[in-house]
Each structure stands twice: as C-alpha cells, then as structure tokens.
Backbone bond lengths (Angstrom), bond angles and torsions (degrees), N, CA, C in turn:
res aa  C-N    CA-C-N  psi(-1)  N-CA   C-N-CA  omega(-1)  CA-C   N-CA-C  phi
1 M - - - 1.455 - - 1.505 108.54 -
2 G 1.307 116.07 130.37 1.448 121.22 177.42 1.515 111.08 -118.65
3 F 1.327 115.83 144.77 1.460 121.77 178.32 1.522 108.40 -134.98
4 R 1.307 115.60 141.10 1.454 120.42 167.85 1.521 106.74 -149.31
5 M 1.332 115.62 157.89 1.451 119.62 -176.25 1.523 109.65 -128.60
6 Q 1.314 114.67 144.65 1.459 122.07 175.92 1.521 107.29 -130.42
7 V 1.316 116.90 132.81 1.463 121.35 178.88 1.519 108.65 -113.94
8 D 1.325 115.25 128.90 1.457 121.93 177.64 1.531 106.98 -131.40
9 H 1.309 115.88 102.21 1.458 123.27 -177.55 1.538 109.78 59.01
10 Q 1.317 117.09 -114.59 1.459 120.88 -176.51 1.528 113.87 -96.26
11 C 1.334 116.66 8.66 1.466 120.97 -177.67 1.528 110.64 -119.08
12 A 1.314 115.38 127.80 1.468 121.22 173.49 1.525 107.35 -108.76
13 T 1.322 115.33 132.35 1.457 120.57 176.42 1.522 107.86 -113.19
14 V 1.329 115.39 123.38 1.459 121.46 175.50 1.525 106.05 -102.35
15 F 1.332 115.49 118.81 1.462 121.39 -178.78 1.528 108.69 -91.85
16 L 1.332 116.13 122.49 1.457 122.67 179.31 1.521 107.93 -103.04
17 E 1.323 116.35 128.93 1.460 120.36 -176.23 1.521 110.63 -130.98
18 G 1.327 116.20 141.69 1.464 120.81 176.30 1.512 112.10 89.26
19 R 1.327 115.12 -123.25 1.462 121.88 -175.59 1.527 109.93 -119.45
20 L 1.319 116.33 132.81 1.456 121.23 176.75 1.528 107.34 -111.15
21 A 1.322 115.14 109.11 1.463 121.59 -176.68 1.529 108.44 -142.32
22 F 1.308 116.26 -179.61 1.465 122.58 -175.27 1.526 112.55 -50.16
23 G 1.308 118.17 -43.30 1.455 121.43 -178.15 1.516 114.08 -67.94
24 S 1.314 117.22 -12.34 1.464 122.15 -179.63 1.520 112.79 -85.58
25 Y 1.326 117.55 -6.96 1.461 120.08 -171.19 1.528 114.21 -54.95
26 P 1.330 120.97 -47.23 1.470 118.56 -178.14 1.536 112.64 -58.56
27 D 1.320 117.17 -42.32 1.461 120.48 179.66 1.532 111.36 -70.93
28 F 1.332 116.64 -40.39 1.459 120.93 177.45 1.524 110.15 -60.73
29 R 1.316 116.10 -45.93 1.465 120.59 -179.97 1.522 111.00 -61.57
30 A 1.319 117.66 -45.44 1.463 120.95 -179.68 1.528 111.14 -60.75
31 A 1.319 116.96 -44.36 1.467 120.98 -178.23 1.524 111.42 -67.05
32 T 1.310 117.12 -45.77 1.459 119.72 -176.31 1.526 111.53 -72.87
33 M 1.312 117.17 -38.04 1.463 119.54 -179.86 1.524 111.21 -68.96
34 S 1.316 117.74 -31.69 1.463 119.01 177.15 1.525 109.87 -65.27
35 A 1.319 118.16 -35.57 1.463 121.63 175.31 1.524 110.40 -68.50
36 L 1.300 116.42 -41.97 1.461 121.55 -178.49 1.524 111.59 -65.63
37 D 1.312 117.34 -32.41 1.459 121.72 -176.25 1.525 114.38 -78.08
38 L 1.316 117.79 -9.69 1.472 120.37 179.49 1.531 109.02 -79.16
39 P 1.340 117.66 116.40 1.474 119.54 -174.74 1.527 114.46 -62.98
40 E 1.345 117.74 -30.09 1.463 119.67 -178.26 1.520 112.87 -76.18
41 V 1.308 117.79 -17.31 1.459 122.11 -177.31 1.526 110.61 -79.90
42 Q 1.340 114.94 126.24 1.461 121.45 177.61 1.525 112.42 -113.34
43 V 1.341 115.89 -20.44 1.464 122.01 -178.31 1.525 108.00 -129.32
44 I 1.333 115.66 134.52 1.464 121.10 177.47 1.520 108.10 -122.35
45 H 1.321 115.42 125.56 1.463 121.72 176.49 1.522 108.53 -107.88
46 L 1.311 115.63 135.27 1.459 121.94 170.71 1.521 106.12 -101.85
47 D 1.332 116.49 104.57 1.457 121.62 -178.33 1.529 108.63 -84.26
48 M 1.324 116.74 115.63 1.462 122.24 -175.61 1.523 112.46 -110.57
49 S 1.324 117.10 21.34 1.459 120.21 -177.70 1.527 112.70 -66.39
50 S 1.327 117.94 -25.27 1.474 121.72 178.98 1.516 112.72 -109.41
51 L 1.321 116.29 17.02 1.465 120.66 178.78 1.520 108.70 -90.87
52 D 1.342 116.13 120.36 1.464 120.92 -177.11 1.519 113.76 -88.79
53 Y 1.332 115.70 -25.84 1.466 119.32 -170.75 1.513 109.05 -156.31
54 M 1.316 115.99 143.77 1.463 121.47 169.87 1.518 108.06 -146.06
55 D 1.331 115.62 141.45 1.457 119.42 179.24 1.532 109.45 -106.43
56 S 1.316 116.67 -175.94 1.462 120.31 -176.65 1.521 112.00 -64.68
57 S 1.320 118.21 -30.79 1.459 119.17 177.97 1.529 110.39 -66.78
58 A 1.324 117.83 -30.96 1.463 121.32 177.01 1.529 110.35 -63.81
59 L 1.319 116.54 -38.92 1.460 120.15 177.14 1.525 109.92 -61.33
60 G 1.321 116.16 -41.87 1.461 121.04 177.65 1.521 111.86 -64.11
61 M 1.325 117.22 -40.34 1.471 120.83 178.64 1.524 110.42 -61.61
62 I 1.322 115.87 -42.81 1.465 120.26 -178.94 1.528 110.32 -66.55
63 L 1.329 116.88 -42.73 1.472 119.96 178.48 1.524 111.14 -63.46
64 H 1.324 116.88 -39.95 1.466 120.83 177.98 1.528 109.83 -62.49
65 F 1.319 116.71 -42.70 1.459 120.10 177.72 1.529 111.12 -65.92
66 K 1.325 117.31 -36.96 1.474 121.14 177.32 1.518 110.41 -58.94
67 Q 1.324 117.23 -41.79 1.464 120.68 177.35 1.528 111.05 -60.25
68 K 1.315 116.99 -43.18 1.461 121.52 179.02 1.534 110.81 -65.24
69 A 1.327 116.78 -40.96 1.461 120.52 178.20 1.532 110.46 -64.28
70 D 1.325 116.85 -42.33 1.464 120.89 178.03 1.527 110.77 -60.51
71 L 1.330 117.00 -43.88 1.468 120.78 179.11 1.525 111.27 -62.68
72 A 1.324 116.65 -33.53 1.469 121.65 179.33 1.530 111.31 -85.03
73 K 1.343 116.57 1.98 1.462 123.13 -178.97 1.529 112.03 58.49
74 K 1.326 114.23 43.46 1.459 121.32 176.67 1.520 108.54 -118.70
75 T 1.316 116.01 148.72 1.461 122.27 -177.97 1.522 109.59 -90.61
76 L 1.326 116.31 134.68 1.461 122.22 178.26 1.520 109.16 -118.15
77 A 1.332 116.08 135.92 1.466 120.85 175.71 1.523 108.97 -143.56
78 I 1.317 114.68 147.80 1.465 121.90 171.54 1.522 106.23 -92.90
79 I 1.340 116.11 132.72 1.461 118.42 179.12 1.527 110.51 -124.90
80 R 1.306 114.31 147.46 1.470 124.22 174.70 1.528 114.19 47.76
81 P 1.332 118.99 53.14 1.474 117.88 177.56 1.533 110.71 -64.24
82 S 1.320 115.07 140.26 1.466 119.92 175.66 1.531 108.44 -62.38
83 P 1.324 118.42 161.44 1.470 119.91 -178.65 1.531 113.31 -55.39
84 Q 1.342 117.52 -42.29 1.469 120.61 -179.47 1.531 110.79 -63.81
85 V 1.319 115.67 -44.39 1.467 120.61 -178.73 1.529 110.07 -70.29
86 A 1.316 117.56 -39.01 1.465 120.61 178.21 1.521 111.02 -58.69
87 T 1.318 116.72 -38.38 1.464 121.01 178.16 1.527 110.86 -62.60
88 V 1.319 116.75 -46.21 1.472 120.84 178.84 1.524 109.82 -60.97
89 L 1.326 117.41 -47.55 1.461 121.35 -178.77 1.525 111.59 -61.71
90 K 1.324 116.49 -37.02 1.469 120.64 179.32 1.529 111.27 -69.41
91 V 1.329 116.95 -43.10 1.466 121.27 -177.95 1.529 111.31 -59.91
92 V 1.340 116.50 -37.79 1.472 119.61 -176.98 1.538 112.51 -96.46
93 N 1.349 116.12 10.37 1.468 121.30 178.06 1.530 112.82 55.09
94 F 1.318 115.81 40.38 1.462 120.76 -176.94 1.527 111.82 -64.51
95 D 1.331 117.21 -23.26 1.456 120.46 179.82 1.524 112.75 -66.37
96 R 1.302 117.26 -13.49 1.468 120.94 174.97 1.523 111.21 -75.46
97 L 1.326 116.47 -19.30 1.463 121.41 -175.83 1.527 112.96 -108.01
98 I 1.325 116.62 -33.44 1.458 122.33 -176.20 1.522 108.60 -139.41
99 S 1.311 116.50 138.94 1.463 120.26 176.63 1.523 109.58 -64.40
100 I 1.324 115.91 134.28 1.456 122.15 176.40 1.521 107.44 -120.26
101 L 1.327 115.43 116.86 1.452 121.57 -176.53 1.513 110.55 -108.98
102 P 1.348 117.66 139.53 1.469 120.09 -179.18 1.523 111.94 -67.07
C-alpha cells in the first residue's frame, strides 16, 4: 500500500495506491490524519484511481476517517475510484455516506 499527499490551497488529496486492507491501517491513518491536521485544508479527497483492491476493513477505515473529518468540519470525498473499487463502493451503496466523484 502506498500513500502520498498533495495540498493545493484548501484541498488536500491523499493518493491511495495498491491494496487497502486491514494491514494498511497504520499507514492509512498517518496519511489521512496529516491531511486533517493542516488548518488551511477544508476539503480532503481520497484519490482511488491507483487503488487495485479494498476489503471490508478498508470501508470501515474510510468511515472512521469520515467521522473525524466531520468533527473537524472538513469535507471528505472519494475521487476517481478505479473500476474494481467503484464496483465495491456501488455494491455497498457507499455513495449514500460519502460523496464519490468521477
């Protein structure tokens, strides 16, 4: 699992690469919390264009982060999910909980 972050004005984009599964949690948490901790950032995008796989624990990690973003009054959105990930997100109706942008 690879993570990198890019900040552009008030938007931080966390790029998720490879596989997002239970063992990825420490790295996922570090990457997302670093975006959340930036005071100038108001919007956080999780870019999933290079994500090949995610399991059910990944969905839980994202929901947990969404709660933290909501408490910090920051907007969270998933952007550019890969076809495999988009299928998973669609099956579990994740768009009802988090904005998913093409």
